[in-house]
Phi, psi and omega in degrees: 000138180268150175297322179269119179259117181307332179295337181293334179302322179292344181270357186305319180299342181278000179297344178285345185299324185259353175203077189302311184299310181291321178299316179294322177296319178300310183293327174299312179297309182304312181293326177294320181301322186270004175286160177300132180207223175297330174251148177281158174304327177296313179296319179296323178296320179293320175297315180300322179295317179296315179296321178304322179288318181292331177274351179056047179259105182297329178294315180293321177299313177301310185296315185274344168292312179297313180300316180299315178299319179295335180265006177085014177286132183278162178296328178292319177295319179299312182293323177297319177297320178297320178293323176299313178301317180296320180296317179293317180298315181290322177296320179296324177293312183294323181295334175290348173299335177297323177297318178296315180299318177299318181295314178301313181298323179292318181288332179283342184271000000 
C-alpha cells in the first residue's frame, strides 16, 4: 500500500468541510489563476505540471498530466517542462552553495 492513495485526489474539494470560508477562498483564488489571461490555460497547465514535479506532489502530477493531455500537450512537451523544472530546482540548490562557501571563508579567516 502506498502512502498516497490516488482516490484521495477526488477528495480535494472536501477541504472546505473543516474550514468553509478559507477553503472557498482558496478555490476562488485557484480557479481564478487558471482562467485565460496573459497565459493560456494550456500554458498554465504545463507550468503546473513542472511545478508539481519540483514540489513532488503525486496528486498534482496525476491531475496536471491528465489536464495537459486533455489540452493537447504532448508527452514531449511534458517531459521538456519537467526538465525545465528540474534544472531550476537543481540550480536553486546549487546557488545556495555560495552561502556555504561564504560561511567557510568567514570561518577560515
